[in-house]
N, CA, C, O and the ligand as a Tripos MOL2 file, in Angstrom:
@<TRIPOS>MOLECULE
protein
  317   315    80     0     0
PROTEIN
NO_CHARGES

@<TRIPOS>ATOM
      1 N          50.9350   42.2620  219.0370 N.3       1 MET1
      2 CA         51.0780   41.2770  220.1270 C.3       1 MET1
      3 C          50.0900   40.1380  219.9110 C.2       1 MET1
      4 O          48.8810   40.3660  219.8780 O.2       1 MET1
      5 N          50.5790   38.9430  219.7670 N.am      2 ASN2
      6 CA         49.6370   37.8270  219.6700 C.3       2 ASN2
      7 C          49.6090   37.0570  220.9820 C.2       2 ASN2
      8 O          50.5260   37.1520  221.7980 O.2       2 ASN2
      9 N          48.5710   36.3180  221.1590 N.am      3 ASN3
     10 CA         48.3600   35.6310  222.4260 C.3       3 ASN3
     11 C          48.4960   34.1250  222.3100 C.2       3 ASN3
     12 O          47.9320   33.3770  223.1080 O.2       3 ASN3
     13 N          49.2460   33.6860  221.3150 N.am      4 GLN4
     14 CA         49.4530   32.2510  221.1690 C.3       4 GLN4
     15 C          50.1730   31.6860  222.3820 C.2       4 GLN4
     16 O          51.0480   32.3250  222.9640 O.2       4 GLN4
     17 N          49.7880   30.4860  222.7420 N.am      5 ALA5
     18 CA         50.4250   29.8500  223.9000 C.3       5 ALA5
     19 C          51.7880   29.2890  223.5040 C.2       5 ALA5
     20 O          52.1630   29.2920  222.3320 O.2       5 ALA5
     21 N          52.5170   28.8100  224.5030 N.am      6 GLY6
     22 CA         53.7410   28.0670  224.2500 C.3       6 GLY6
     23 C          54.9090   28.9320  223.8560 C.2       6 GLY6
     24 O          55.2530   29.8740  224.5700 O.2       6 GLY6
     25 N          55.5230   28.6320  222.7350 N.am      7 LYS7
     26 CA         56.8010   29.2080  222.3480 C.3       7 LYS7
     27 C          56.7530   30.7340  222.2290 C.2       7 LYS7
     28 O          57.7710   31.4050  222.3960 O.2       7 LYS7
     29 N          55.5920   31.2640  221.9470 N.am      8 ASP8
     30 CA         55.5060   32.6980  221.7300 C.3       8 ASP8
     31 C          55.2740   33.4970  223.0070 C.2       8 ASP8
     32 O          55.1250   34.7180  222.9660 O.2       8 ASP8
     33 N          55.2440   32.8050  224.1330 N.am      9 LYS9
     34 CA         55.0470   33.5170  225.3870 C.3       9 LYS9
     35 C          56.1990   34.4680  225.6530 C.2       9 LYS9
     36 O          57.3580   34.1630  225.3730 O.2       9 LYS9
     37 N          55.8600   35.6200  226.1970 N.am     10 ARG10
     38 CA         56.8810   36.6100  226.4940 C.3      10 ARG10
     39 C          56.9220   36.9030  227.9840 C.2      10 ARG10
     40 O          55.9410   36.7600  228.7130 O.2      10 ARG10
     41 N          58.1140   37.3220  228.3930 N.am     11 CYS11
     42 CA         58.3190   37.6990  229.7900 C.3      11 CYS11
     43 C          57.5100   38.9680  230.1060 C.2      11 CYS11
     44 O          57.4460   39.8910  229.2940 O.2      11 CYS11
     45 N          56.9070   38.9960  231.2760 N.am     12 ASP12
     46 CA         56.1380   40.1790  231.6690 C.3      12 ASP12
     47 C          57.0500   41.3550  232.0040 C.2      12 ASP12
     48 O          56.6140   42.5060  231.9670 O.2      12 ASP12
     49 N          58.2990   41.0800  232.3260 N.am     13 THR13
     50 CA         59.2160   42.1380  232.7560 C.3      13 THR13
     51 C          59.9740   42.7550  231.5920 C.2      13 THR13
     52 O          59.9450   43.9720  231.4060 O.2      13 THR13
     53 N          60.6640   41.9110  230.7930 N.am     14 CYS14
     54 CA         61.5210   42.4490  229.7320 C.3      14 CYS14
     55 C          60.8840   42.3130  228.3490 C.2      14 CYS14
     56 O          61.4190   42.8190  227.3620 O.2      14 CYS14
     57 N          59.7360   41.6270  228.2790 N.am     15 ARG15
     58 CA         59.0180   41.4350  227.0140 C.3      15 ARG15
     59 C          59.7780   40.5750  226.0090 C.2      15 ARG15
     60 O          59.3650   40.4720  224.8540 O.2      15 ARG15
     61 N          60.8670   39.9650  226.4240 N.am     16 SER16
     62 CA         61.5680   39.0420  225.5290 C.3      16 SER16
     63 C          60.8060   37.7280  225.4660 C.2      16 SER16
     64 O          60.0680   37.3840  226.3890 O.2      16 SER16
     65 N          60.9890   36.9960  224.3700 N.am     17 PRO17
     66 CA         60.4910   35.6160  224.3880 C.3      17 PRO17
     67 C          61.1270   34.8870  225.5710 C.2      17 PRO17
     68 O          62.2710   35.1650  225.9310 O.2      17 PRO17
     69 N          60.4010   33.9720  226.1650 N.am     18 LEU18
     70 CA         60.9030   33.3370  227.3970 C.3      18 LEU18
     71 C          62.2440   32.6560  227.1770 C.2      18 LEU18
     72 O          63.0430   32.5650  228.1090 O.2      18 LEU18
     73 N          62.5120   32.1740  225.9650 N.am     19 ASP19
     74 CA         63.8000   31.5540  225.6620 C.3      19 ASP19
     75 C          64.9600   32.5090  225.8940 C.2      19 ASP19
     76 O          66.0730   32.0740  226.1890 O.2      19 ASP19
     77 N          64.7120   33.7990  225.7650 N.am     20 HIS20
     78 CA         65.7910   34.7780  225.8450 C.3      20 HIS20
     79 C          65.7530   35.5810  227.1360 C.2      20 HIS20
     80 O          66.6970   36.3090  227.4440 O.2      20 HIS20
     81 N          64.7050   35.4580  227.8660 N.am     21 CYS21
     82 CA         64.5580   36.2230  229.1070 C.3      21 CYS21
     83 C          65.5550   35.7270  230.1450 C.2      21 CYS21
     84 O          65.7290   34.5210  230.3220 O.2      21 CYS21
     85 N          66.2090   36.6590  230.8280 N.am     22 ARG22
     86 CA         67.1460   36.2920  231.8900 C.3      22 ARG22
     87 C          66.7870   36.9570  233.2130 C.2      22 ARG22
     88 O          67.6080   36.9950  234.1290 O.2      22 ARG22
     89 N          65.5790   37.4770  233.3200 N.am     23 CYS23
     90 CA         65.2190   38.0770  234.6110 C.3      23 CYS23
     91 C          64.5700   37.0320  235.5070 C.2      23 CYS23
     92 O          63.3490   36.9820  235.6600 O.2      23 CYS23
     93 N          65.4140   36.2120  236.0870 N.am     24 PHE24
     94 CA         64.9330   35.1460  236.9470 C.3      24 PHE24
     95 C          64.6870   35.6640  238.3620 C.2      24 PHE24
     96 O          65.3040   36.6300  238.8110 O.2      24 PHE24
     97 N          63.7840   35.0020  239.0350 N.am     25 THR25
     98 CA         63.5400   35.2670  240.4450 C.3      25 THR25
     99 C          63.6510   33.9390  241.1750 C.2      25 THR25
    100 O          63.1980   32.9050  240.6830 O.2      25 THR25
    101 N          64.2580   33.9790  242.3540 N.am     26 VAL26
    102 CA         64.3410   32.7550  243.1440 C.3      26 VAL26
    103 C          62.9300   32.1900  243.3090 C.2      26 VAL26
    104 O          61.9960   32.9140  243.6540 O.2      26 VAL26
    105 N          62.7920   30.8970  243.0600 N.am     27 GLY27
    106 CA         61.4800   30.2580  243.1100 C.3      27 GLY27
    107 C          60.9080   29.9840  241.7310 C.2      27 GLY27
    108 O          59.9540   29.2190  241.5870 O.2      27 GLY27
    109 N          61.5020   30.6190  240.7010 N.am     28 ASP28
    110 CA         61.0510   30.3590  239.3380 C.3      28 ASP28
    111 C          61.3460   28.9200  238.9460 C.2      28 ASP28
    112 O          62.2820   28.2940  239.4430 O.2      28 ASP28
    113 N          60.5190   28.4180  238.0400 N.am     29 LYS29
    114 CA         60.8170   27.1510  237.3790 C.3      29 LYS29
    115 C          61.6470   27.4640  236.1350 C.2      29 LYS29
    116 O          61.2840   28.3260  235.3340 O.2      29 LYS29
    117 N          62.7570   26.7570  235.9870 N.am     30 VAL30
    118 CA         63.6150   26.9690  234.8250 C.3      30 VAL30
    119 C          63.9290   25.6330  234.1590 C.2      30 VAL30
    120 O          63.7500   24.5630  234.7390 O.2      30 VAL30
    121 N          64.4030   25.7380  232.9240 N.am     31 ARG31
    122 CA         64.8430   24.5400  232.2110 C.3      31 ARG31
    123 C          66.0760   24.9070  231.3930 C.2      31 ARG31
    124 O          66.3580   26.0830  231.1610 O.2      31 ARG31
    125 N          66.8060   23.8750  230.9610 N.am     32 PHE32
    126 CA         67.9720   24.1220  230.1150 C.3      32 PHE32
    127 C          67.5330   24.5060  228.7190 C.2      32 PHE32
    128 O          66.5740   23.9510  228.1830 O.2      32 PHE32
    129 N          68.2420   25.4630  228.1310 N.am     33 ARG33
    130 CA         67.9770   25.8020  226.7370 C.3      33 ARG33
    131 C          68.5100   24.6950  225.8370 C.2      33 ARG33
    132 O          67.8530   24.3010  224.8730 O.2      33 ARG33
    133 N          69.6820   24.2050  226.1460 N.am     34 GLU34
    134 CA         70.2150   23.0170  225.4870 C.3      34 GLU34
    135 C          70.7730   22.1310  226.5820 C.2      34 GLU34
    136 O          71.4570   22.6010  227.4920 O.2      34 GLU34
    137 N          70.4770   20.8550  226.4870 N.am     35 ALA35
    138 CA         70.8780   19.9440  227.5560 C.3      35 ALA35
    139 C          72.4010   19.8310  227.6380 C.2      35 ALA35
    140 O          73.0770   19.6660  226.6220 O.2      35 ALA35
    141 N          72.9280   19.9210  228.8580 N.am     36 LEU36
    142 CA         74.3520   19.6720  229.0800 C.3      36 LEU36
    143 C          74.5660   18.1860  229.3190 C.2      36 LEU36
    144 O          75.5490   17.6020  228.8640 O.2      36 LEU36
    145 N          73.6360   17.5910  230.0350 N.am     37 ASP37
    146 CA         73.6650   16.1470  230.2680 C.3      37 ASP37
    147 C          72.4460   15.5480  229.5850 C.2      37 ASP37
    148 O          71.4030   16.1960  229.5020 O.2      37 ASP37
    149 N          72.5640   14.3140  229.0930 N.am     38 PRO38
    150 CA         71.4270   13.6960  228.3950 C.3      38 PRO38
    151 C          70.1890   13.6920  229.2950 C.2      38 PRO38
    152 O          70.2760   13.3530  230.4750 O.2      38 PRO38
    153 N          69.0540   14.0660  228.7410 N.am     39 GLY39
    154 CA         67.8140   14.0550  229.4980 C.3      39 GLY39
    155 C          67.4910   15.3730  230.1570 C.2      39 GLY39
    156 O          66.3410   15.6240  230.5160 O.2      39 GLY39
    157 N          68.4900   16.2170  230.3230 N.am     40 ASP40
    158 CA         68.2660   17.4770  231.0220 C.3      40 ASP40
    159 C          67.2330   18.3600  230.3390 C.2      40 ASP40
    160 O          66.5360   19.1350  230.9940 O.2      40 ASP40
    161 N          67.1400   18.2380  229.0270 N.am     41 GLU41
    162 CA         66.2160   19.1090  228.3040 C.3      41 GLU41
    163 C          64.7610   18.8140  228.6810 C.2      41 GLU41
    164 O          63.8720   19.6300  228.4400 O.2      41 GLU41
    165 N          64.5300   17.6400  229.2740 N.am     42 LEU42
    166 CA         63.1700   17.2730  229.6640 C.3      42 LEU42
    167 C          62.8640   17.6920  231.0950 C.2      42 LEU42
    168 O          61.7140   17.6260  231.5300 O.2      42 LEU42
    169 N          63.8780   18.1210  231.8250 N.am     43 CYS43
    170 CA         63.7250   18.3300  233.2630 C.3      43 CYS43
    171 C          63.3540   19.7700  233.5950 C.2      43 CYS43
    172 O          63.7140   20.7160  232.8940 O.2      43 CYS43
    173 N          62.6230   19.8880  234.6880 N.am     44 LEU44
    174 CA         62.3050   21.1880  235.2740 C.3      44 LEU44
    175 C          63.1410   21.3520  236.5320 C.2      44 LEU44
    176 O          63.4300   20.3920  237.2470 O.2      44 LEU44
    177 N          63.5170   22.5910  236.7760 N.am     45 PHE45
    178 CA         64.3120   22.8750  237.9710 C.3      45 PHE45
    179 C          63.7090   24.0670  238.6950 C.2      45 PHE45
    180 O          63.1160   24.9550  238.0830 O.2      45 PHE45
    181 N          63.8740   24.0660  240.0240 N.am     46 ASP46
    182 CA         63.5350   25.2400  240.8170 C.3      46 ASP46
    183 C          64.7870   26.0810  240.9770 C.2      46 ASP46
    184 O          65.8560   25.5640  241.2990 O.2      46 ASP46
    185 N          64.6510   27.3780  240.7500 N.am     47 LEU47
    186 CA         65.7790   28.2760  241.0010 C.3      47 LEU47
    187 C          65.8580   28.5390  242.5060 C.2      47 LEU47
    188 O          64.9240   29.0780  243.1010 O.2      47 LEU47
    189 N          66.9720   28.1570  243.1050 N.am     48 ILE48
    190 CA         67.0740   28.3110  244.5620 C.3      48 ILE48
    191 C          68.0770   29.3870  244.9650 C.2      48 ILE48
    192 O          68.0370   29.8610  246.1010 O.2      48 ILE48
    193 N          68.9730   29.7830  244.0690 N.am     49 GLU49
    194 CA         69.8700   30.8670  244.4210 C.3      49 GLU49
    195 C          70.3480   31.5660  243.1600 C.2      49 GLU49
    196 O          70.6750   30.9170  242.1670 O.2      49 GLU49
    197 N          70.3870   32.8820  243.2020 N.am     50 ASP50
    198 CA         70.8160   33.6920  242.0660 C.3      50 ASP50
    199 C          72.1020   34.3940  242.4440 C.2      50 ASP50
    200 O          72.1000   35.3140  243.2610 O.2      50 ASP50
    201 N          73.2050   33.9580  241.8460 N.am     51 ASN51
    202 CA         74.5010   34.5680  242.1270 C.3      51 ASN51
    203 C          74.9760   35.4330  240.9680 C.2      51 ASN51
    204 O          76.1790   35.6040  240.7660 O.2      51 ASN51
    205 N          74.0490   35.9670  240.2220 N.am     52 GLY52
    206 CA         74.4280   36.8190  239.1130 C.3      52 GLY52
    207 C          74.7460   36.0040  237.8840 C.2      52 GLY52
    208 O          73.8600   35.6220  237.1200 O.2      52 GLY52
    209 N          76.0480   35.7390  237.7050 N.am     53 ASP53
    210 CA         76.4990   34.9570  236.5680 C.3      53 ASP53
    211 C          76.0530   33.5010  236.6450 C.2      53 ASP53
    212 O          75.8080   32.8480  235.6310 O.2      53 ASP53
    213 N          75.9560   33.0180  237.8720 N.am     54 ARG54
    214 CA         75.6550   31.6030  238.0970 C.3      54 ARG54
    215 C          74.3540   31.4690  238.8630 C.2      54 ARG54
    216 O          74.0120   32.2900  239.7140 O.2      54 ARG54
    217 N          73.6510   30.4190  238.5350 N.am     55 LEU55
    218 CA         72.4090   30.1160  239.2330 C.3      55 LEU55
    219 C          72.5270   28.7390  239.8630 C.2      55 LEU55
    220 O          73.1330   27.8310  239.2950 O.2      55 LEU55
    221 N          71.9360   28.5970  241.0500 N.am     56 MET56
    222 CA         71.8520   27.2830  241.6530 C.3      56 MET56
    223 C          70.4180   26.7890  241.4530 C.2      56 MET56
    224 O          69.4540   27.4570  241.8270 O.2      56 MET56
    225 N          70.3060   25.6130  240.8600 N.am     57 ILE57
    226 CA         68.9820   25.0890  240.5320 C.3      57 ILE57
    227 C          68.8320   23.6870  241.0950 C.2      57 ILE57
    228 O          69.8070   22.9430  241.2020 O.2      57 ILE57
    229 N          67.5960   23.3290  241.4560 N.am     58 ARG58
    230 CA         67.3330   22.0100  242.0480 C.3      58 ARG58
    231 C          66.2920   21.2890  241.1990 C.2      58 ARG58
    232 O          65.2330   21.8310  240.8850 O.2      58 ARG58
    233 N          66.6180   20.0760  240.8450 N.am     59 LEU59
    234 CA         65.7510   19.2680  239.9960 C.3      59 LEU59
    235 C          64.3850   19.0670  240.6450 C.2      59 LEU59
    236 O          64.2850   18.7560  241.8320 O.2      59 LEU59
    237 N          63.3350   19.2500  239.8440 N.am     60 VAL60
    238 CA         61.9770   18.9340  240.2930 C.3      60 VAL60
    239 C          61.7540   17.4470  240.0560 C.2      60 VAL60
    240 O          61.6540   17.0050  238.9110 O.2      60 VAL60
    241 N          61.6770   16.6720  241.1390 N.am     61 CYS61
    242 CA         61.5470   15.2180  241.0230 C.3      61 CYS61
    243 C          61.0640   14.6570  242.3430 C.2      61 CYS61
    244 O          60.8560   15.3950  243.3060 O.2      61 CYS61
    245 N          60.8860   13.3380  242.3840 N.am     62 ASP62
    246 CA         60.3580   12.6840  243.5820 C.3      62 ASP62
    247 C          61.4630   12.1220  244.4720 C.2      62 ASP62
    248 O          61.1700   11.4900  245.4870 O.2      62 ASP62
    249 N          62.6990   12.3360  244.1200 N.am     63 LEU63
    250 CA         63.7830   11.7730  244.9240 C.3      63 LEU63
    251 C          63.8140   12.4230  246.2970 C.2      63 LEU63
    252 O          63.5050   13.6070  246.4310 O.2      63 LEU63
    253 N          64.1860   11.6540  247.3240 N.am     64 PRO64
    254 CA         64.2570   12.2350  248.6770 C.3      64 PRO64
    255 C          65.2820   13.3650  248.7540 C.2      64 PRO64
    256 O          65.0600   14.3600  249.4440 O.2      64 PRO64
    257 N          66.3750   13.2170  248.0660 N.am     65 ILE65
    258 CA         67.3570   14.3000  247.9860 C.3      65 ILE65
    259 C          67.4080   14.7580  246.5420 C.2      65 ILE65
    260 O          67.8660   14.0320  245.6600 O.2      65 ILE65
    261 N          66.9340   15.9650  246.3140 N.am     66 ARG66
    262 CA         66.8320   16.4470  244.9310 C.3      66 ARG66
    263 C          68.1650   17.0400  244.4840 C.2      66 ARG66
    264 O          68.7210   17.9130  245.1510 O.2      66 ARG66
    265 N          68.6720   16.5600  243.3530 N.am     67 PRO67
    266 CA         69.9830   17.0110  242.8820 C.3      67 PRO67
    267 C          70.0110   18.5200  242.6140 C.2      67 PRO67
    268 O          69.0670   19.0960  242.0740 O.2      67 PRO67
    269 N          71.1160   19.1310  243.0080 N.am     68 VAL68
    270 CA         71.3200   20.5610  242.8040 C.3      68 VAL68
    271 C          72.4480   20.7390  241.7930 C.2      68 VAL68
    272 O          73.4490   20.0240  241.8350 O.2      68 VAL68
    273 N          72.2810   21.6880  240.8930 N.am     69 LYS69
    274 CA         73.3140   22.0010  239.9150 C.3      69 LYS69
    275 C          73.5950   23.4920  239.9560 C.2      69 LYS69
    276 O          72.7140   24.3000  240.2490 O.2      69 LYS69
    277 N          74.8340   23.8400  239.6580 N.am     70 VAL70
    278 CA         75.1780   25.2420  239.4410 C.3      70 VAL70
    279 C          75.3720   25.4170  237.9450 C.2      70 VAL70
    280 O          76.1560   24.6990  237.3240 O.2      70 VAL70
    281 N          74.6600   26.3690  237.3710 N.am     71 VAL71
    282 CA         74.6810   26.5550  235.9160 C.3      71 VAL71
    283 C          74.9460   28.0110  235.5820 C.2      71 VAL71
    284 O          74.7540   28.9020  236.4090 O.2      71 VAL71
    285 N          75.3880   28.2340  234.3630 N.am     72 ARG72
    286 CA         75.5340   29.6050  233.8820 C.3      72 ARG72
    287 C          74.1510   30.1680  233.5860 C.2      72 ARG72
    288 O          73.2630   29.4670  233.1000 O.2      72 ARG72
    289 N          73.9950   31.4300  233.8860 N.am     73 ARG73
    290 CA         72.7190   32.0900  233.6380 C.3      73 ARG73
    291 C          72.2590   31.9130  232.1990 C.2      73 ARG73
    292 O          71.0690   31.7450  231.9310 O.2      73 ARG73
    293 N          73.2170   31.9510  231.2730 N.am     74 ALA74
    294 CA         72.8880   31.8800  229.8490 C.3      74 ALA74
    295 C          72.3850   30.5050  229.4280 C.2      74 ALA74
    296 O          71.8070   30.3530  228.3520 O.2      74 ALA74
    297 N          72.6080   29.4950  230.2850 N.am     75 ASP75
    298 CA         72.2780   28.1340  229.8700 C.3      75 ASP75
    299 C          70.8420   27.7360  230.1580 C.2      75 ASP75
    300 O          70.3850   26.6910  229.6960 O.2      75 ASP75
    301 N          70.1300   28.5530  230.9130 N.am     76 VAL76
    302 CA         68.7570   28.1940  231.2520 C.3      76 VAL76
    303 C          67.7910   29.2970  230.8500 C.2      76 VAL76
    304 O          68.1840   30.4330  230.5840 O.2      76 VAL76
    305 N          66.5310   28.9330  230.8140 N.am     77 CYS77
    306 CA         65.4660   29.9110  230.5540 C.3      77 CYS77
    307 C          64.2790   29.5460  231.4220 C.2      77 CYS77
    308 O          64.2180   28.4580  231.9960 O.2      77 CYS77
    309 N          63.3500   30.4620  231.5060 N.am     78 LYS78
    310 CA         62.1490   30.1840  232.2740 C.3      78 LYS78
    311 C          61.3910   29.0340  231.6420 C.2      78 LYS78
    312 O          61.3000   28.9310  230.4190 O.2      78 LYS78
    313 N          60.8490   28.1710  232.4860 N.am     79 ALA79
    314 CA         60.1110   27.0160  231.9790 C.3      79 ALA79
    315 C          58.6580   27.3870  231.7250 C.2      79 ALA79
    316 O          57.8720   26.5440  231.2930 O.2      79 ALA79
    317 ZN         62.4370   38.8590  231.2840 Zn       80 ZN80
@<TRIPOS>BOND
     1     1     2 1
     2     2     3 1
     3     3     4 2
     4     3     5 am
     5     5     6 1
     6     6     7 1
     7     7     8 2
     8     7     9 am
     9     9    10 1
    10    10    11 1
    11    11    12 2
    12    11    13 am
    13    13    14 1
    14    14    15 1
    15    15    16 2
    16    15    17 am
    17    17    18 1
    18    18    19 1
    19    19    20 2
    20    19    21 am
    21    21    22 1
    22    22    23 1
    23    23    24 2
    24    23    25 am
    25    25    26 1
    26    26    27 1
    27    27    28 2
    28    27    29 am
    29    29    30 1
    30    30    31 1
    31    31    32 2
    32    31    33 am
    33    33    34 1
    34    34    35 1
    35    35    36 2
    36    35    37 am
    37    37    38 1
    38    38    39 1
    39    39    40 2
    40    39    41 am
    41    41    42 1
    42    42    43 1
    43    43    44 2
    44    43    45 am
    45    45    46 1
    46    46    47 1
    47    47    48 2
    48    47    49 am
    49    49    50 1
    50    50    51 1
    51    51    52 2
    52    51    53 am
    53    53    54 1
    54    54    55 1
    55    55    56 2
    56    55    57 am
    57    57    58 1
    58    58    59 1
    59    59    60 2
    60    59    61 am
    61    61    62 1
    62    62    63 1
    63    63    64 2
    64    63    65 am
    65    65    66 1
    66    66    67 1
    67    67    68 2
    68    67    69 am
    69    69    70 1
    70    70    71 1
    71    71    72 2
    72    71    73 am
    73    73    74 1
    74    74    75 1
    75    75    76 2
    76    75    77 am
    77    77    78 1
    78    78    79 1
    79    79    80 2
    80    79    81 am
    81    81    82 1
    82    82    83 1
    83    83    84 2
    84    83    85 am
    85    85    86 1
    86    86    87 1
    87    87    88 2
    88    87    89 am
    89    89    90 1
    90    90    91 1
    91    91    92 2
    92    91    93 am
    93    93    94 1
    94    94    95 1
    95    95    96 2
    96    95    97 am
    97    97    98 1
    98    98    99 1
    99    99   100 2
   100    99   101 am
   101   101   102 1
   102   102   103 1
   103   103   104 2
   104   103   105 am
   105   105   106 1
   106   106   107 1
   107   107   108 2
   108   107   109 am
   109   109   110 1
   110   110   111 1
   111   111   112 2
   112   111   113 am
   113   113   114 1
   114   114   115 1
   115   115   116 2
   116   115   117 am
   117   117   118 1
   118   118   119 1
   119   119   120 2
   120   119   121 am
   121   121   122 1
   122   122   123 1
   123   123   124 2
   124   123   125 am
   125   125   126 1
   126   126   127 1
   127   127   128 2
   128   127   129 am
   129   129   130 1
   130   130   131 1
   131   131   132 2
   132   131   133 am
   133   133   134 1
   134   134   135 1
   135   135   136 2
   136   135   137 am
   137   137   138 1
   138   138   139 1
   139   139   140 2
   140   139   141 am
   141   141   142 1
   142   142   143 1
   143   143   144 2
   144   143   145 am
   145   145   146 1
   146   146   147 1
   147   147   148 2
   148   147   149 am
   149   149   150 1
   150   150   151 1
   151   151   152 2
   152   151   153 am
   153   153   154 1
   154   154   155 1
   155   155   156 2
   156   155   157 am
   157   157   158 1
   158   158   159 1
   159   159   160 2
   160   159   161 am
   161   161   162 1
   162   162   163 1
   163   163   164 2
   164   163   165 am
   165   165   166 1
   166   166   167 1
   167   167   168 2
   168   167   169 am
   169   169   170 1
   170   170   171 1
   171   171   172 2
   172   171   173 am
   173   173   174 1
   174   174   175 1
   175   175   176 2
   176   175   177 am
   177   177   178 1
   178   178   179 1
   179   179   180 2
   180   179   181 am
   181   181   182 1
   182   182   183 1
   183   183   184 2
   184   183   185 am
   185   185   186 1
   186   186   187 1
   187   187   188 2
   188   187   189 am
   189   189   190 1
   190   190   191 1
   191   191   192 2
   192   191   193 am
   193   193   194 1
   194   194   195 1
   195   195   196 2
   196   195   197 am
   197   197   198 1
   198   198   199 1
   199   199   200 2
   200   199   201 am
   201   201   202 1
   202   202   203 1
   203   203   204 2
   204   203   205 am
   205   205   206 1
   206   206   207 1
   207   207   208 2
   208   207   209 am
   209   209   210 1
   210   210   211 1
   211   211   212 2
   212   211   213 am
   213   213   214 1
   214   214   215 1
   215   215   216 2
   216   215   217 am
   217   217   218 1
   218   218   219 1
   219   219   220 2
   220   219   221 am
   221   221   222 1
   222   222   223 1
   223   223   224 2
   224   223   225 am
   225   225   226 1
   226   226   227 1
   227   227   228 2
   228   227   229 am
   229   229   230 1
   230   230   231 1
   231   231   232 2
   232   231   233 am
   233   233   234 1
   234   234   235 1
   235   235   236 2
   236   235   237 am
   237   237   238 1
   238   238   239 1
   239   239   240 2
   240   239   241 am
   241   241   242 1
   242   242   243 1
   243   243   244 2
   244   243   245 am
   245   245   246 1
   246   246   247 1
   247   247   248 2
   248   247   249 am
   249   249   250 1
   250   250   251 1
   251   251   252 2
   252   251   253 am
   253   253   254 1
   254   254   255 1
   255   255   256 2
   256   255   257 am
   257   257   258 1
   258   258   259 1
   259   259   260 2
   260   259   261 am
   261   261   262 1
   262   262   263 1
   263   263   264 2
   264   263   265 am
   265   265   266 1
   266   266   267 1
   267   267   268 2
   268   267   269 am
   269   269   270 1
   270   270   271 1
   271   271   272 2
   272   271   273 am
   273   273   274 1
   274   274   275 1
   275   275   276 2
   276   275   277 am
   277   277   278 1
   278   278   279 1
   279   279   280 2
   280   279   281 am
   281   281   282 1
   282   282   283 1
   283   283   284 2
   284   283   285 am
   285   285   286 1
   286   286   287 1
   287   287   288 2
   288   287   289 am
   289   289   290 1
   290   290   291 1
   291   291   292 2
   292   291   293 am
   293   293   294 1
   294   294   295 1
   295   295   296 2
   296   295   297 am
   297   297   298 1
   298   298   299 1
   299   299   300 2
   300   299   301 am
   301   301   302 1
   302   302   303 1
   303   303   304 2
   304   303   305 am
   305   305   306 1
   306   306   307 1
   307   307   308 2
   308   307   309 am
   309   309   310 1
   310   310   311 1
   311   311   312 2
   312   311   313 am
   313   313   314 1
   314   314   315 1
   315   315   316 2
@<TRIPOS>SUBSTRUCTURE
     1 MET1         2 RESIDUE 1 A MET
     2 ASN2         6 RESIDUE 1 A ASN
     3 ASN3        10 RESIDUE 1 A ASN
     4 GLN4        14 RESIDUE 1 A GLN
     5 ALA5        18 RESIDUE 1 A ALA
     6 GLY6        22 RESIDUE 1 A GLY
     7 LYS7        26 RESIDUE 1 A LYS
     8 ASP8        30 RESIDUE 1 A ASP
     9 LYS9        34 RESIDUE 1 A LYS
    10 ARG10       38 RESIDUE 1 A ARG
    11 CYS11       42 RESIDUE 1 A CYS
    12 ASP12       46 RESIDUE 1 A ASP
    13 THR13       50 RESIDUE 1 A THR
    14 CYS14       54 RESIDUE 1 A CYS
    15 ARG15       58 RESIDUE 1 A ARG
    16 SER16       62 RESIDUE 1 A SER
    17 PRO17       66 RESIDUE 1 A PRO
    18 LEU18       70 RESIDUE 1 A LEU
    19 ASP19       74 RESIDUE 1 A ASP
    20 HIS20       78 RESIDUE 1 A HIS
    21 CYS21       82 RESIDUE 1 A CYS
    22 ARG22       86 RESIDUE 1 A ARG
    23 CYS23       90 RESIDUE 1 A CYS
    24 PHE24       94 RESIDUE 1 A PHE
    25 THR25       98 RESIDUE 1 A THR
    26 VAL26      102 RESIDUE 1 A VAL
    27 GLY27      106 RESIDUE 1 A GLY
    28 ASP28      110 RESIDUE 1 A ASP
    29 LYS29      114 RESIDUE 1 A LYS
    30 VAL30      118 RESIDUE 1 A VAL
    31 ARG31      122 RESIDUE 1 A ARG
    32 PHE32      126 RESIDUE 1 A PHE
    33 ARG33      130 RESIDUE 1 A ARG
    34 GLU34      134 RESIDUE 1 A GLU
    35 ALA35      138 RESIDUE 1 A ALA
    36 LEU36      142 RESIDUE 1 A LEU
    37 ASP37      146 RESIDUE 1 A ASP
    38 PRO38      150 RESIDUE 1 A PRO
    39 GLY39      154 RESIDUE 1 A GLY
    40 ASP40      158 RESIDUE 1 A ASP
    41 GLU41      162 RESIDUE 1 A GLU
    42 LEU42      166 RESIDUE 1 A LEU
    43 CYS43      170 RESIDUE 1 A CYS
    44 LEU44      174 RESIDUE 1 A LEU
    45 PHE45      178 RESIDUE 1 A PHE
    46 ASP46      182 RESIDUE 1 A ASP
    47 LEU47      186 RESIDUE 1 A LEU
    48 ILE48      190 RESIDUE 1 A ILE
    49 GLU49      194 RESIDUE 1 A GLU
    50 ASP50      198 RESIDUE 1 A ASP
    51 ASN51      202 RESIDUE 1 A ASN
    52 GLY52      206 RESIDUE 1 A GLY
    53 ASP53      210 RESIDUE 1 A ASP
    54 ARG54      214 RESIDUE 1 A ARG
    55 LEU55      218 RESIDUE 1 A LEU
    56 MET56      222 RESIDUE 1 A MET
    57 ILE57      226 RESIDUE 1 A ILE
    58 ARG58      230 RESIDUE 1 A ARG
    59 LEU59      234 RESIDUE 1 A LEU
    60 VAL60      238 RESIDUE 1 A VAL
    61 CYS61      242 RESIDUE 1 A CYS
    62 ASP62      246 RESIDUE 1 A ASP
    63 LEU63      250 RESIDUE 1 A LEU
    64 PRO64      254 RESIDUE 1 A PRO
    65 ILE65      258 RESIDUE 1 A ILE
    66 ARG66      262 RESIDUE 1 A ARG
    67 PRO67      266 RESIDUE 1 A PRO
    68 VAL68      270 RESIDUE 1 A VAL
    69 LYS69      274 RESIDUE 1 A LYS
    70 VAL70      278 RESIDUE 1 A VAL
    71 VAL71      282 RESIDUE 1 A VAL
    72 ARG72      286 RESIDUE 1 A ARG
    73 ARG73      290 RESIDUE 1 A ARG
    74 ALA74      294 RESIDUE 1 A ALA
    75 ASP75      298 RESIDUE 1 A ASP
    76 VAL76      302 RESIDUE 1 A VAL
    77 CYS77      306 RESIDUE 1 A CYS
    78 LYS78      310 RESIDUE 1 A LYS
    79 ALA79      314 RESIDUE 1 A ALA
    80 ZN80       317 GROUP 0 **** ****
């Protein structure tokens, strides 16, 4: 087990690299593994609802109304 920061971080629950971990909890910060829309790969989202296959996520930003997206569980990872 190495303790390097960043890409080598592992999930405390499943011990997978964070890129592969799918044990999300509402309130987690998540990001897209690959951007669906341009710029998405730079964005952070709050997980606001876990529907199993689908997750509802809300963009972390300064807008008065923060955009919400529904995404496939496989498309995001912990940020
Ligand atoms: Zn995990």
